[in-house]
C-alpha positions in Angstrom: 0.0 0.0 0.0 1.5 3.4 -1.0 1.4 6.4 1.2 -1.3 7.9 -1.0 -3.4 4.8 -0.6 -2.9 4.7 3.1 -3.9 8.4 3.4 -7.0 7.7 1.4 -7.8 4.8 3.7 -7.5 7.1 6.8 -9.7 9.7 5.1 -12.5 7.2 4.5 -12.3 4.9 7.5 -15.0 4.9 10.3 -14.3 7.3 13.1 -14.0 6.6 16.8 -13.9 8.5 20.1 -10.1 7.9 20.4 -9.5 9.2 16.8 -11.6 12.3 17.4 -10.1 13.2 20.7 -6.6 12.7 19.4 -7.3 14.9 16.4 -8.8 17.6 18.6 -5.9 17.5 21.1 -3.2 17.6 18.4 -4.0 16.9 14.8 -0.3 16.6 14.0 0.0 13.6 16.4 -3.0 12.1 14.5 -1.2 12.6 11.2 2.2 11.2 12.4 0.6 8.1 13.9 -2.2 7.3 11.5 -1.0 8.7 8.1 2.8 8.7 8.3 2.6 5.5 10.4 5.4 6.5 12.8 6.1 3.6 15.1 5.0 4.7 18.6 7.2 4.3 21.6 6.0 1.5 23.8 4.5 2.3 27.2 3.7 0.0 30.1 0.5 1.9 30.8 -0.9 0.6 27.5 -0.3 -3.1 28.4 -1.7 -2.3 31.9 -5.0 -1.0 30.6 -5.4 -3.7 28.0 -4.6 -6.6 30.4 -7.0 -5.2 33.0 -9.8 -4.9 30.5 -9.1 -8.5 29.3 -9.3 -9.9 32.9 -12.4 -7.8 33.7 -14.2 -9.1 30.6 -13.4 -12.7 31.5 -14.8 -12.1 35.0 -18.0 -10.5 33.6 -18.6 -13.2 31.0 -18.1 -15.8 33.7 -21.1 -14.3 35.6 -18.8 -13.7 38.6 -17.8 -17.4 38.9 -14.2 -16.6 38.1 -12.1 -16.6 41.2 -9.9 -13.8 42.3 -6.8 -15.9 41.7 -8.0 -16.8 38.2 -8.7 -13.2 37.3 -5.3 -12.0 38.6 -3.6 -14.7 36.7 -5.5 -13.7 33.5 -4.2 -10.2 34.0 -0.6 -11.3 34.7 -0.5 -13.6 31.6 -1.9 -10.9 29.3 0.3 -8.2 30.7 3.4 -10.3 30.4 2.6 -11.2 26.8 2.0 -7.5 25.9 5.2 -6.4 27.6 7.3 -9.1 25.9 5.8 -8.0 22.6 6.8 -4.4 23.3 10.3 -5.5 24.3 10.7 -7.4 21.0 10.2 -4.1 19.2 12.2 -1.9 21.7 14.5 -3.8 24.1 15.9 -0.6 25.7 13.4 0.2 28.4 15.0 3.6 28.8 13.3 4.5 25.5 9.9 3.4 26.8 7.4 6.0 27.8 6.7 6.2 31.5 4.7 8.2 34.0 5.9 10.2 36.9 9.4 9.7 38.4 9.8 6.1 37.1 12.1 4.9 34.4 10.6 2.7 31.7 11.9 -0.5 33.4 10.6 0.6 36.8 7.2 1.4 35.3 7.0 -2.0 33.7 7.6 -3.7 37.1 5.3 -1.5 39.2 2.4 -1.8 36.8 2.6 -5.6 37.0 1.9 -5.3 40.7 -0.5 -2.4 40.4 -2.6 -4.2 37.7 -2.8 -7.3 39.8 -4.1 -5.3 42.8 -6.6 -3.4 40.6 -7.8 -6.7 39.1 -8.3 -8.2 42.6 -10.3 -5.1 43.7 -12.5 -5.4 40.7 -13.3 -9.0 41.5 -14.1 -8.0 45.1 -16.3 -5.1 43.9 -18.1 -7.2 41.4 -18.9 -9.9 43.9 -20.1 -7.4 46.4 -22.3 -5.4 44.0 -23.3 -8.1 41.5 -24.3 -5.6 38.7 -27.1 -6.7 36.3 -25.8 -6.6 32.7 -28.1 -5.2 30.0 -28.8 -7.5 27.1 -29.4 -6.6 23.5 -32.7 -7.6 21.8 -30.7 -10.4 20.1 -29.7 -11.8 23.4 -26.1 -10.6 23.6 -24.7 -9.5 27.0 -23.5 -5.9 26.7 -19.9 -6.7 27.6 -17.3 -5.1 25.3 -20.3 -4.5 23.0 -19.3 -3.5 19.5 -21.3 -0.8 17.7 -21.2 0.9 14.3 -23.6 3.7 13.3 -23.8 7.0 11.6 -23.5 10.2 13.7 -23.3 13.6 12.1 -23.2 12.0 8.6 -20.1 10.0 9.6 -19.6 6.3 10.3 -18.7 5.9 13.9 -17.6 2.6 15.6 -16.4 1.5 19.0 -16.6 -1.0 21.9 -18.5 -0.2 25.1 -16.9 -1.8 28.1 -20.1 -2.5 29.9 -23.8 -1.6 30.0 -25.7 -2.3 33.2 -29.2 -1.9 34.3 -30.2 0.8 36.8 -32.8 0.2 39.5 -35.4 1.7 37.2 -34.3 -0.8 34.5 -32.7 1.9 32.3 -29.5 1.0 30.5 -26.4 2.7 31.9 -23.1 2.9 29.9 -19.9 2.3 31.8 -16.2 2.7 31.0 -13.5 1.0 33.1 -10.4 3.0 33.8 -7.0 2.0 35.3 -5.9 5.6 35.5 -7.6 8.9 36.2 -8.2 10.2 32.7 -11.9 10.0 31.7 -13.9 11.2 28.8 -17.4 12.6 28.9 -17.5 12.5 25.1 -16.9 8.7 25.2 -20.0 8.1 27.4 -22.0 10.6 25.4 -21.1 8.7 22.2 -22.0 5.4 23.8 -25.4 6.7 24.9 -26.2 8.2 21.5 -25.1 5.1 19.6 -27.1 2.7 21.9 -30.2 4.8 21.7 -30.0 5.1 17.9 -29.2 1.4 17.3 -31.5 -0.2 19.8 -34.1 2.5 20.5 -33.7 2.2 24.3 -33.2 5.2 26.6 -29.8 5.8 28.3 -30.1 8.5 30.9 -26.9 7.9 32.8 -23.3 6.7 32.5 -20.4 6.2 34.9 -16.8 5.1 35.2 -15.3 2.4 37.3 -11.9 3.5 38.6 -9.3 0.8 39.2 -7.3 3.2 41.4 -10.2 3.5 44.0 -12.0 0.2 43.4 -15.4 1.9 42.9 -17.7 3.8 40.7 -17.8 7.5 39.9 -20.9 9.6 40.5 -23.4 9.0 37.8 -23.1 11.3 34.8 -26.4 12.6 33.5 -26.8 12.0 29.8 -30.5 12.6 29.3 -29.8 16.1 27.8 -27.1 14.9 25.4 -28.3 15.2 21.8 -27.4 13.2 18.7 -26.7 16.5 16.9 -24.2 17.7 19.5 -22.3 14.4 19.5 -22.4 14.0 15.8 -21.1 17.5 15.2 -17.7 16.7 16.8 -17.3 13.6 14.6 -18.3 15.6 11.5 -15.8 18.4 12.3 -13.0 16.0 12.9 -13.8 14.0 9.7 -14.0 17.2 7.6 -10.6 18.3 9.0 -8.9 15.0 8.0 -10.5 15.1 4.6 -9.1 18.6 4.1 -5.7 17.5 5.1 -5.8 20.0 8.0 -3.3 18.7 10.6 -2.2 21.6 12.8 0.3 20.9 15.6 -0.5 21.9 19.2 2.8 21.7 21.1 2.8 22.0 24.8 2.7 20.0 28.1 1.0 17.0 26.5 4.0 16.4 24.2 5.6 14.7 27.3 2.9 11.9 26.9 2.9 11.7 23.1 4.2 8.4 21.9 5.2 9.8 18.5 7.0 12.9 19.8 10.3 11.4 18.8 9.3 12.0 15.1 7.9 15.5 15.7 9.9 18.6 14.9 7.7 20.9 17.0 7.3 18.8 20.2 8.0 20.6 23.5 9.5 18.0 25.8 10.6 18.7 29.4 14.0 17.1 30.0 
């Protein structure tokens, strides 16, 4: 595939929340990663999040029958596999991205333990609360539920971590987080997509935080409109099709995994 072919593919592919938020934060990062295909620097936090979600999904699909030890082992196996995959691409952990005062190697080691602890807390929380999972009309449990629909005239797709039932039997969208960063736009998109595809009301959403082992306060979604959500996707899609990729250098460059290929990145040393 030539560069022109690949750019054409990026221009016409379905959009997602992550694409849109990346473009809005720094369109040049979007370009480097998705058009120029710059190889991103590996980061232990990526393996941490993916492995936690994998273990959480296994627990949820088991109906809570998975033991704490089994869930922690599922996290550990997936985390180790992902880290080894990253090391095969970049063996020098000093070149890995990391958070806070930790080196790349230190971050790998600490997140192995942190992820195990967060997984264990999620098992404990699940068994204590026993959330009821919403089911689609076709009988599928809403766990890592894939969707694709049109919003703002743009094809939008994604996976919803979990949809549960409120006490009033309304569907509630949920996103599981291993860190502190959260996205209202993500929950707003999930609500809009579910209402459009399944014609069921979604009035609230929330986040489960691995750091605290509990849920956030409910986020009211009843006033969110399809137009409002769709407009963000439409604006982003139009910018990509125009070839409009302005850089936005600043503090966030420190957490950009393609900053090594960026001539305008502002990195604190």
